[in-house]
BAFI-3210 file (N, C-alpha, C; in Angstrom, 3 decimals, decimal comma, padded with zeros to 6 digits):
// residues 115
n [1|2|3|4|5|6|7|8|9|10|11|12|13|14|15|16|17|18|19|20|21|22|23|24|25|26|27|28|29|30|31|32|33|34|35|36|37|38|39|40|41|42|43|44|45|46|47|48|49|50|51|52|53|54|55|56|57|58|59|60|61|62|63|64|65|66|67|68|69|70|71|72|73|74|75|76|77|78|79|80|81|82|83|84|85|86|87|88|89|90|91|92|93|94|95|96|97|98|99|100|101|102|103|104|105|106|107|108|109|110|111|112|113|114|115]
n.u [011,397|010,244|007,294|006,175|003,419|000,941|-001,278|-004,100|-006,411|-006,894|-008,384|-007,694|-007,051|-005,763|-003,151|000,332|000,372|-002,302|-002,423|-000,537|-001,804|-003,979|-002,775|-001,272|-002,274|-001,787|000,740|004,366|005,519|007,357|008,486|006,187|004,399|002,856|002,363|003,296|002,571|005,187|005,286|003,180|002,844|000,612|-001,337|-001,219|-003,088|-002,380|-000,294|002,413|003,076|005,219|005,311|006,668|006,332|005,475|003,089|001,376|001,244|-000,109|-002,545|-003,391|-003,706|-005,803|-007,883|-008,170|-008,439|-010,709|-012,065|-014,078|-013,235|-013,901|-015,923|-014,672|-013,574|-010,915|-007,912|-005,907|-002,968|-000,170|002,801|004,200|007,226|008,277|007,794|010,489|010,363|008,134|006,920|007,758|005,709|005,517|005,512|006,538|006,744|007,084|005,564|005,136|003,788|003,782|002,124|000,643|001,685|001,255|002,544|003,023|000,377|-002,901|-005,483|-005,328|-004,088|-002,782|-002,989|-000,562|-000,775|000,240|000,929]
n.v [018,202|015,590|013,831|010,726|009,752|007,319|006,614|005,031|002,912|004,322|005,563|003,793|005,399|007,606|009,986|010,934|013,723|014,314|013,349|015,001|017,469|017,084|017,124|019,475|021,743|021,361|022,027|022,226|019,976|016,957|014,169|012,750|010,054|007,601|004,192|001,829|-001,013|-003,132|-004,533|-003,818|-001,103|000,133|001,800|000,694|001,380|002,701|005,053|007,286|010,161|012,747|015,018|018,007|019,302|018,099|018,642|019,645|017,380|015,571|016,901|016,676|013,891|013,464|014,931|013,892|011,124|008,624|010,251|010,730|009,748|009,723|007,834|006,108|005,403|006,931|005,665|007,016|007,358|007,490|006,389|003,176|001,402|-001,437|-004,715|-006,645|-009,334|-010,332|-012,609|-012,530|-012,251|-014,876|-015,496|-017,261|-019,893|-023,159|-025,431|-028,775|-030,795|-030,924|-029,168|-026,740|-026,140|-029,016|-030,607|-033,308|-033,794|-034,670|-033,806|-031,115|-027,968|-027,900|-030,249|-031,500|-031,979|-034,106|-033,530]
n.w [015,012|012,901|011,764|010,557|008,695|008,217|005,598|004,806|002,936|000,630|-002,394|-005,419|-007,506|-006,543|-006,557|-005,972|-005,961|-005,327|-002,711|-001,488|-001,782|-000,085|002,434|002,631|003,907|006,540|007,326|006,948|004,589|004,202|002,745|000,441|-000,551|-002,575|-002,294|-004,655|-006,752|-007,646|-010,009|-011,807|-011,456|-010,386|-007,834|-004,436|-002,644|-000,338|001,458|002,474|004,452|005,395|007,961|009,091|011,639|014,809|016,279|014,304|012,734|014,415|014,561|011,898|011,730|013,594|012,408|009,802|009,939|009,235|007,484|004,584|001,337|-001,889|-001,363|000,391|003,646|005,096|006,612|008,912|010,591|012,924|011,462|011,904|012,584|010,606|011,898|012,721|013,357|012,210|009,880|006,424|003,512|001,204|-002,136|-003,844|-006,216|-005,836|-006,224|-005,832|-007,014|-009,734|-011,179|-013,428|-016,786|-018,337|-016,404|-014,066|-013,265|-014,189|-013,657|-013,121|-014,371|-017,722|-020,324|-022,422|-025,827|-028,426|-031,773]
ca.u [011,255|009,187|006,518|005,721|002,009|000,415|-002,604|-004,577|-007,733|-006,998|-008,844|-006,544|-006,766|-005,079|-001,759|001,172|-000,068|-003,572|-002,107|000,137|-002,824|-004,803|-002,044|-000,479|-002,812|-001,394|002,095|005,491|005,589|008,598|008,207|004,802|004,532|001,852|003,063|002,825|002,951|006,419|005,146|002,307|002,908|-000,637|-001,366|-001,637|-004,159|-001,891|000,879|003,019|003,317|006,044|005,015|007,823|005,974|004,721|001,741|000,588|001,035|-001,174|-003,784|-003,766|-004,189|-007,111|-008,910|-008,344|-008,763|-012,131|-012,631|-014,521|-012,593|-014,479|-016,699|-013,839|-013,164|-009,461|-007,252|-004,755|-002,346|001,279|003,421|004,993|008,238|007,943|008,246|011,458|010,036|006,974|007,362|007,430|004,881|006,259|004,644|007,325|006,093|007,241|004,599|005,858|002,932|003,884|001,029|001,015|001,546|001,643|003,304|002,592|-001,037|-003,848|-006,719|-005,098|-003,203|-003,120|-002,352|000,050|-001,156|001,241|000,271]
ca.v [016,774|015,304|012,626|010,039|009,382|006,296|006,932|003,814|002,814|005,352|005,102|003,402|006,466|008,698|010,201|011,628|015,117|014,352|013,159|016,227|018,519|016,797|017,382|020,704|022,763|021,015|022,474|021,909|018,557|016,362|013,171|012,341|008,959|006,535|002,932|001,229|-002,384|-003,056|-005,199|-003,121|000,330|000,684|002,085|-000,381|001,895|003,361|005,883|007,900|011,596|013,225|016,407|018,467|019,674|017,024|019,088|019,701|015,997|015,016|017,547|016,057|012,535|013,519|015,480|013,149|009,717|008,361|011,159|010,071|010,164|008,928|006,718|005,253|006,025|006,859|005,292|007,900|007,278|007,598|005,204|002,363|000,645|-002,836|-005,640|-007,540|-010,728|-010,739|-013,307|-011,887|-013,059|-015,525|-015,859|-018,090|-021,125|-024,243|-026,515|-030,039|-031,800|-030,876|-028,406|-025,823|-026,638|-030,367|-031,283|-034,666|-033,905|-034,602|-033,119|-029,673|-027,447|-028,203|-031,462|-031,285|-032,924|-034,204|-033,531]
ca.w [014,762|011,937|012,002|009,356|008,843|007,314|005,071|004,177|002,320|-000,404|-003,708|-006,223|-008,473|-005,854|-006,955|-004,988|-005,936|-004,587|-001,288|-001,049|-001,694|001,088|003,675|002,622|004,820|007,910|007,622|006,066|004,273|003,703|001,720|000,189|-001,506|-002,692|-002,525|-005,912|-007,057|-008,433|-011,294|-012,756|-011,218|-009,848|-006,403|-003,535|-001,805|000,867|001,251|003,647|004,400|006,500|008,341|009,864|013,008|015,467|016,649|013,067|012,308|015,261|014,140|010,622|012,025|014,253|011,519|008,556|010,177|009,037|006,480|003,365|000,091|-002,975|-000,821|001,237|004,904|005,210|007,860|009,043|011,913|012,908|010,878|012,820|011,841|010,373|012,919|012,093|013,664|011,420|008,663|005,162|002,617|000,142|-003,233|-004,740|-006,671|-004,905|-006,429|-005,974|-007,635|-011,180|-011,775|-014,492|-018,150|-018,655|-015,374|-013,814|-012,908|-015,303|-013,299|-013,049|-015,399|-019,107|-020,812|-023,740|-026,873|-029,496|-033,082]
c.u [010,102|008,512|006,058|004,318|001,639|-000,986|-003,071|-005,998|-007,970|-007,625|-007,614|-006,168|-005,992|-003,617|-000,988|000,715|-001,382|-003,324|-001,437|-000,870|-003,681|-004,111|-001,344|-001,007|-002,418|000,048|003,104|005,587|006,990|008,234|006,708|004,869|003,355|002,636|002,428|003,326|004,169|006,303|004,288|002,227|001,631|-000,544|-001,808|-002,708|-003,694|-000,639|001,377|003,259|004,171|005,711|006,089|007,501|005,090|003,288|000,837|000,302|-000,103|-002,531|-004,291|-004,338|-005,592|-008,214|-009,180|-008,684|-010,277|-012,793|-012,962|-013,782|-013,073|-015,187|-015,909|-013,430|-011,662|-009,026|-005,988|-004,231|-000,834|001,863|004,254|006,043|007,805|008,538|009,225|011,163|008,853|007,441|006,902|006,575|005,755|005,286|005,392|006,621|006,155|006,233|005,364|005,031|002,914|002,765|001,518|000,831|002,115|002,494|002,721|001,113|-001,924|-005,081|-006,548|-004,195|-003,698|-002,359|-001,803|-000,399|-000,058|000,513|001,189]
c.v [016,543|013,979|012,052|009,507|008,361|006,719|005,706|003,922|003,936|004,757|004,817|004,451|007,633|008,771|010,856|013,078|015,269|014,254|014,401|017,351|018,341|017,231|018,735|021,790|022,501|021,370|022,046|020,405|018,164|015,447|012,862|011,262|007,984|005,267|002,236|-000,204|-002,354|-003,705|-004,424|-001,615|000,962|000,877|000,865|000,110|002,480|004,154|006,460|009,374|011,957|014,695|016,840|018,767|018,591|017,419|019,152|018,300|015,356|015,613|016,928|014,662|012,588|014,020|014,624|011,670|009,515|009,261|010,381|010,649|009,219|007,679|005,768|006,022|005,831|006,379|006,125|007,763|007,406|006,286|004,497|001,617|-000,807|-003,692|-006,626|-009,022|-011,240|-011,439|-012,566|-012,820|-013,631|-015,957|-016,723|-019,410|-022,258|-025,367|-027,804|-031,098|-031,716|-030,114|-027,496|-026,462|-028,042|-031,079|-032,660|-034,830|-033,828|-033,811|-031,608|-029,234|-027,791|-029,453|-031,186|-032,381|-032,948|-034,308|-034,105]
c.w [013,790|012,280|010,679|009,623|007,777|006,883|004,290|003,673|001,306|-001,660|-004,579|-007,265|-007,842|-006,278|-005,816|-004,842|-005,163|-003,083|-000,713|-000,852|-000,442|002,393|003,727|003,560|006,273|008,225|006,578|005,867|003,839|002,558|001,652|-000,885|-001,410|-003,000|-003,730|-006,042|-007,972|-009,807|-012,285|-012,516|-010,677|-008,339|-005,621|-002,558|-000,490|000,538|002,559|003,389|005,603|006,723|009,334|011,328|013,632|015,811|015,420|012,547|013,113|014,905|012,835|010,850|012,614|013,319|010,280|008,755|010,092|008,009|005,212|002,160|-000,996|-002,461|000,057|002,479|005,079|006,585|007,927|010,469|011,782|012,385|011,934|012,008|011,670|011,485|012,284|012,350|012,858|010,154|007,416|004,330|001,519|-000,936|-004,247|-005,018|-005,674|-005,077|-006,682|-006,687|-009,160|-011,863|-012,871|-015,845|-018,272|-017,637|-015,122|-013,544|-014,127|-014,943|-013,213|-014,176|-016,795|-019,528|-022,208|-024,696|-027,912|-030,810|-034,125]
res [m|s|k|k|i|y|v|g|n|l|p|f|s|t|t|d|a|d|l|k|k|m|f|e|s|y|g|q|l|g|e|v|v|i|i|k|d|k|f|n|g|r|s|k|g|f|g|f|v|t|i|e|d|d|a|e|a|e|k|a|v|s|e|l|n|g|k|d|m|d|g|r|a|l|t|v|n|e|a|r|p|m|d|p|d|r|p|r|k|s|f|g|g|g|r|s|n|g|g|g|f|g|g|g|r|r|e|g|g|f|r|r|e|r|y]
***
């Protein structure tokens, strides 16, 4: 049986290869992935590692949790599935006051000038 491990508070410069190198001494690895922002491709500061042996995975969690990496204390624990009842973040516009470029508001946004 394999175990998926969450690794958080990673430096944003960490690559998939860096994460793999950190965990390869703990046994046979499956998937190793740094989660990246879909718009700019930069790291979000966390990732996941799958270790094939449960005992080796628990050893990795206990030894690496709190370990310093480039001045940041890592958070390493067993990954938990997302809660389906948790509301998703919504970043969609929805401004009803006409903000932005020349909308109905004069105190916010930008006012269009006619030349």
